[in-house]
C-alpha positions as a Markdown table, in Angstrom:
| # | Residue | x | y | z |
|---|---|---|---|---|
| 1 | Unk | 28.6 | 220.1 | 179.4 |
| 2 | Unk | 30.0 | 222.5 | 182.0 |
| 3 | Unk | 29.4 | 221.9 | 185.6 |
| 4 | Unk | 26.4 | 223.7 | 187.2 |
| 5 | Unk | 28.2 | 225.3 | 190.1 |
| 6 | Unk | 25.2 | 227.4 | 191.1 |
| 7 | Unk | 23.3 | 224.1 | 191.9 |
| 8 | Unk | 26.3 | 222.6 | 193.6 |
| 9 | Unk | 26.6 | 225.6 | 195.9 |
| 10 | Unk | 22.9 | 225.8 | 196.6 |
| 11 | Unk | 23.0 | 222.0 | 197.4 |
| 12 | Unk | 25.9 | 222.6 | 199.9 |
| 13 | Unk | 24.0 | 225.5 | 201.4 |
| 14 | Unk | 20.9 | 223.4 | 202.0 |
| 15 | Unk | 18.8 | 226.6 | 202.7 |
| 16 | Unk | 15.3 | 225.6 | 203.8 |
| 17 | Unk | 13.8 | 229.1 | 203.9 |
| 18 | Unk | 15.8 | 231.6 | 201.9 |
| 19 | Unk | 15.2 | 235.3 | 202.5 |
| 20 | Unk | 15.7 | 238.5 | 200.6 |
| 21 | Unk | 15.5 | 236.8 | 197.2 |
| 22 | Unk | 16.0 | 239.2 | 194.3 |
| 23 | Unk | 13.7 | 238.8 | 191.3 |
| 24 | Unk | 14.6 | 239.6 | 187.7 |
| 25 | Unk | 13.2 | 243.1 | 188.1 |
| 26 | Unk | 15.6 | 243.8 | 191.0 |
| 27 | Unk | 18.6 | 242.7 | 188.9 |
| 28 | Unk | 17.4 | 244.8 | 186.0 |
| 29 | Unk | 17.0 | 247.8 | 188.3 |
| 30 | Unk | 20.5 | 247.5 | 189.9 |
| 31 | Unk | 22.1 | 246.9 | 186.5 |
| 32 | Unk | 20.5 | 250.0 | 185.1 |
| 33 | Unk | 21.5 | 252.0 | 188.1 |
| 34 | Unk | 25.2 | 251.1 | 188.0 |
| 35 | Unk | 25.5 | 250.7 | 184.3 |
| 36 | Unk | 26.8 | 247.1 | 184.2 |
| 37 | Unk | 25.4 | 243.7 | 183.5 |
| 38 | Unk | 26.3 | 241.1 | 186.2 |
| 39 | Unk | 27.2 | 237.5 | 185.2 |
| 40 | Unk | 24.1 | 235.3 | 185.0 |
| 41 | Unk | 25.6 | 232.7 | 187.4 |
| 42 | Unk | 26.2 | 235.4 | 190.1 |
| 43 | Unk | 22.6 | 236.6 | 189.7 |
| 44 | Unk | 21.3 | 233.0 | 189.8 |
| 45 | Unk | 23.3 | 232.2 | 192.9 |
| 46 | Unk | 22.0 | 235.2 | 194.9 |
| 47 | Unk | 18.5 | 234.7 | 193.5 |
| 48 | Unk | 18.5 | 231.1 | 194.9 |
| 49 | Unk | 20.3 | 231.6 | 198.2 |
| 50 | Unk | 19.1 | 235.1 | 199.2 |
| 51 | Unk | 20.6 | 236.9 | 202.1 |
| 52 | Unk | 23.1 | 235.3 | 204.4 |
| 53 | Unk | 26.8 | 234.5 | 204.9 |
| 54 | Unk | 29.2 | 231.7 | 204.0 |
| 55 | Unk | 31.0 | 230.5 | 207.1 |
| 56 | Unk | 32.1 | 233.2 | 209.4 |
| 57 | Unk | 31.4 | 236.5 | 207.6 |
| 58 | Unk | 31.8 | 235.9 | 203.8 |
| 59 | Unk | 29.0 | 238.0 | 202.4 |
| 60 | Unk | 27.8 | 238.3 | 198.8 |
| 61 | Unk | 26.2 | 241.6 | 197.9 |
| 62 | Unk | 22.5 | 241.4 | 197.2 |
| 63 | Unk | 20.2 | 244.0 | 195.6 |
| 64 | Unk | 17.4 | 243.1 | 198.1 |
| 65 | Unk | 19.5 | 243.1 | 201.3 |
| 66 | Unk | 18.0 | 245.1 | 204.1 |
| 67 | Unk | 21.6 | 245.9 | 205.3 |
| 68 | Unk | 23.4 | 248.8 | 203.7 |
| 69 | Unk | 26.7 | 246.9 | 204.3 |
| 70 | Unk | 25.8 | 244.1 | 201.8 |
| 71 | Unk | 23.2 | 245.7 | 199.6 |
| 72 | Unk | 24.2 | 245.9 | 196.0 |
| 73 | Unk | 23.3 | 249.5 | 194.9 |
| 74 | Unk | 25.1 | 252.5 | 193.5 |
| 75 | Unk | 24.9 | 254.3 | 196.8 |
| 76 | Unk | 26.3 | 251.4 | 198.8 |
| 77 | Unk | 29.1 | 250.7 | 196.3 |
| 78 | Unk | 30.2 | 254.4 | 196.5 |
| 79 | Unk | 30.1 | 254.3 | 200.3 |
| 80 | Unk | 32.1 | 251.0 | 200.3 |
| 81 | Unk | 34.8 | 252.7 | 198.1 |
| 82 | Unk | 35.4 | 255.7 | 200.3 |
| 83 | Unk | 37.7 | 254.2 | 203.0 |
| 84 | Unk | 39.9 | 252.4 | 200.4 |
| 85 | Unk | 39.9 | 254.9 | 197.5 |
| 86 | Unk | 43.6 | 255.6 | 198.1 |
| 87 | Unk | 44.3 | 252.1 | 196.9 |
| 88 | Unk | 43.1 | 253.0 | 193.4 |
| 89 | Unk | 46.2 | 254.9 | 192.6 |
| 90 | Unk | 48.6 | 252.8 | 194.6 |
| 91 | Unk | 47.5 | 249.5 | 192.9 |
| 92 | Unk | 46.2 | 250.9 | 189.6 |
| 93 | Unk | 42.9 | 249.2 | 190.5 |
| 94 | Unk | 40.0 | 251.5 | 189.7 |
| 95 | Unk | 36.9 | 251.2 | 191.9 |
| 96 | Unk | 33.4 | 251.8 | 190.9 |
| 97 | Unk | 32.2 | 254.5 | 190.0 |
| 98 | Unk | 35.5 | 255.5 | 188.4 |
| 99 | Unk | 35.8 | 254.8 | 184.7 |
| 100 | Unk | 36.4 | 251.1 | 184.2 |
| 101 | Unk | 35.9 | 250.7 | 187.9 |
| 102 | Unk | 35.8 | 247.2 | 189.6 |
| 103 | Unk | 32.5 | 246.5 | 191.3 |
| 104 | Unk | 32.5 | 245.0 | 194.8 |
| 105 | Unk | 30.4 | 241.9 | 195.1 |
| 106 | Unk | 31.7 | 240.1 | 198.2 |
| 107 | Unk | 33.8 | 240.6 | 201.3 |
| 108 | Unk | 35.1 | 239.1 | 204.5 |
| 109 | Unk | 37.0 | 241.2 | 207.0 |
| 110 | Unk | 39.4 | 243.4 | 205.0 |
| 111 | Unk | 39.3 | 241.3 | 201.9 |
| 112 | Unk | 37.1 | 242.3 | 199.1 |
| 113 | Unk | 36.0 | 240.5 | 195.9 |
| 114 | Unk | 35.3 | 242.4 | 192.7 |
| 115 | Unk | 34.1 | 241.9 | 189.2 |
| 116 | Unk | 36.1 | 243.7 | 186.5 |
| 117 | Unk | 34.3 | 245.2 | 183.5 |
| 118 | Unk | 35.0 | 243.4 | 180.2 |
| 119 | Unk | 36.5 | 245.1 | 177.2 |
| 120 | Unk | 33.1 | 246.4 | 176.1 |
| 121 | Unk | 32.7 | 248.3 | 179.4 |
| 122 | Unk | 29.2 | 247.0 | 179.8 |
| 123 | Unk | 29.4 | 243.5 | 181.3 |
| 124 | Unk | 31.1 | 242.5 | 184.6 |
| 125 | Unk | 33.5 | 239.6 | 183.9 |
| 126 | Unk | 36.6 | 238.6 | 185.8 |
| 127 | Unk | 36.6 | 237.8 | 189.6 |
| 128 | Unk | 39.4 | 239.7 | 191.4 |
| 129 | Unk | 40.4 | 239.5 | 195.1 |
| 130 | Unk | 41.7 | 242.6 | 196.9 |
| 131 | Unk | 43.5 | 242.1 | 200.2 |
| 132 | Unk | 43.3 | 245.5 | 201.7 |
| 133 | Unk | 45.9 | 245.0 | 204.4 |
| 134 | Unk | 48.5 | 243.5 | 202.1 |
| 135 | Unk | 47.5 | 245.9 | 199.3 |
| 136 | Unk | 47.5 | 243.0 | 196.9 |
| 137 | Unk | 45.2 | 242.4 | 193.9 |
| 138 | Unk | 44.8 | 238.8 | 192.6 |
| 139 | Unk | 42.8 | 237.8 | 189.5 |
| 140 | Unk | 41.1 | 234.5 | 190.4 |
| 141 | Unk | 40.0 | 233.1 | 187.0 |
| 142 | Unk | 36.8 | 231.7 | 188.4 |
| 143 | Unk | 33.2 | 232.5 | 188.3 |
| 144 | Unk | 32.0 | 233.2 | 191.8 |
| 145 | Unk | 29.9 | 230.0 | 192.3 |
| 146 | Unk | 32.8 | 227.8 | 191.2 |
| 147 | Unk | 35.2 | 229.8 | 193.3 |
| 148 | Unk | 33.0 | 229.3 | 196.5 |
| 149 | Unk | 32.5 | 225.6 | 195.7 |
| 150 | Unk | 36.2 | 224.9 | 194.9 |
| 151 | Unk | 37.5 | 227.0 | 197.8 |
| 152 | Unk | 35.2 | 225.2 | 200.3 |
| 153 | Unk | 36.1 | 221.7 | 199.1 |
| 154 | Unk | 39.8 | 222.4 | 199.1 |
| 155 | Unk | 40.2 | 222.1 | 195.3 |
| 156 | Unk | 42.1 | 225.4 | 195.3 |
| 157 | Unk | 45.3 | 224.4 | 197.0 |
| 158 | Unk | 47.6 | 227.5 | 197.0 |
| 159 | Unk | 48.6 | 228.8 | 200.4 |
| 160 | Unk | 46.5 | 232.0 | 200.0 |
| 161 | Unk | 43.4 | 229.8 | 199.3 |
| 162 | Unk | 44.0 | 227.6 | 202.4 |
| 163 | Unk | 44.3 | 230.7 | 204.6 |
| 164 | Unk | 41.1 | 232.2 | 203.1 |
| 165 | Unk | 39.2 | 228.9 | 203.6 |
| 166 | Unk | 40.3 | 228.8 | 207.2 |
| 167 | Unk | 39.3 | 232.4 | 207.7 |
| 168 | Unk | 35.8 | 231.7 | 206.3 |
| 169 | Unk | 35.0 | 228.2 | 207.5 |
| 170 | Unk | 37.4 | 227.9 | 210.5 |
| 171 | Unk | 38.5 | 224.4 | 209.7 |
| 172 | Unk | 34.9 | 223.2 | 209.3 |
| 173 | Unk | 33.6 | 224.6 | 212.5 |
| 174 | Unk | 31.4 | 227.1 | 210.7 |
| 175 | Unk | 28.4 | 226.1 | 208.6 |
| 176 | Unk | 28.8 | 226.3 | 204.9 |
| 177 | Unk | 26.1 | 229.0 | 204.6 |
| 178 | Unk | 23.6 | 230.6 | 207.0 |
| 179 | Unk | 20.5 | 232.3 | 205.6 |
| 180 | Unk | 19.3 | 235.4 | 207.4 |
| 181 | Unk | 17.9 | 238.8 | 206.4 |
| 182 | Unk | 20.0 | 241.9 | 206.6 |
| 183 | Unk | 23.2 | 240.0 | 207.2 |
| 184 | Unk | 25.4 | 242.7 | 208.5 |
| 185 | Unk | 29.1 | 242.3 | 209.0 |
| 186 | Unk | 29.3 | 245.3 | 211.4 |
| 187 | Unk | 26.9 | 243.7 | 214.0 |
């Protein structure tokens, strides 16, 4: 039986009063709006944690967020793409709403995390990391809940993962997760 990484992350987060919790109708609406189906574990994680941030500024997009910076919607995804659209051609990395475009689901500083559409073009599948400053794309081969869990616990040991873990949790000085409405990386 596969590990339940959603429950593991929720347990680590220990959120007493989650906020901005999306319901099934919110997921159905955003999926219809953007034309892709999100992975069930991603939806389950956001639906249980709600709005907030991991460590120091690692945000997951949420269809119920009161902040335009982390809201998951067509309009917000298009706005997010505008300052980095030149990377599409440079890196051969299409961004939503381009055909076959990758959908931004998380970010910290100038590092974005995307889900790539599968071969059917209907479901979002593979987790991909884009380092905007280094202009580097890295497929991660993890579901987002497992990625967060394993990254936090140091189970991903490559140098890039160690640097990312330090950036997010500052050597354990930042809480695993902080719940708050409208978590806004620009404030």
